C-alpha positions in Angstrom: -1.5 -15.1 -8.8 0.5 -13.1 -6.5 4.3 -12.0 -7.6 6.3 -12.3 -4.4 9.2 -9.7 -6.1 6.4 -7.4 -6.2 5.3 -7.8 -2.8 9.0 -7.0 -1.7 9.1 -4.0 -4.0 6.3 -2.5 -2.1 6.8 -3.7 1.2 10.1 -1.8 1.4 8.3 1.6 1.3 5.1 0.5 3.4 3.7 0.0 6.8 1.5 -2.9 6.1 1.1 -6.5 6.6 2.1 -8.5 3.5 -1.7 -9.9 3.0 -2.6 -6.6 2.2 -0.1 -5.9 -0.2 -0.9 -9.7 -1.6 -4.8 -9.0 -1.9 -4.0 -5.5 -3.6 -1.2 -7.1 -6.0 -3.6 -9.8 -6.7 -6.8 -7.6 -7.4 -4.7 -4.9 -9.8 -1.4 -7.0 -11.1 -2.6 -10.3 -11.9 -0.9 -10.3 -15.3 2.0 -10.9 -17.6 1.7 -7.7 -19.2 4.1 -5.2 -18.0 1.9 -2.4 -18.8 -1.0 -3.6 -16.7 1.5 -4.5 -13.9 2.9 -1.1 -14.0 -0.6 0.5 -14.0 -1.4 -2.0 -11.2 1.3 -1.1 -9.2 0.2 2.6 -9.5 -3.2 1.4 -8.3 -1.9 0.0 -5.7 0.7 2.9 -4.3 -2.7 5.5 -4.6 -4.8 2.8 -2.6 -2.1 2.8 0.3 -1.5 6.4 0.1 -5.0 7.2 0.6 -6.3 4.5 3.2 -2.8 4.0 5.3 -1.6 6.4 7.8 2.5 6.4 8.5 3.4 6.3 12.1 5.5 9.4 12.1 2.5 11.5 10.4 0.3 10.1 13.5 2.8 10.6 16.1 2.3 14.5 16.3 -1.6 14.2 16.1 -2.1 12.2 19.0 -1.2 14.6 21.4 -3.9 16.7 20.4 -6.8 14.2 19.5 -9.3 16.6 18.6 -7.5 17.4 15.7 -7.1 13.7 14.2 -10.1 11.0 13.5 -9.2 7.7 13.0 
């Protein structure tokens, strides 16, 4: 079960495909309990922060590729 309102909420701040968000939300936020959903949103945001690079952060590093590994 994926709540589309949560997908839209996170999509506004993340530069990731919707299917990735829906997968993560289905994994961490599949509940009706507000506390579980809130904890799940925190986990989703943490996973995105650890595993996705924003294009603005990558732009300066591309000029010297030896300093940055993809």
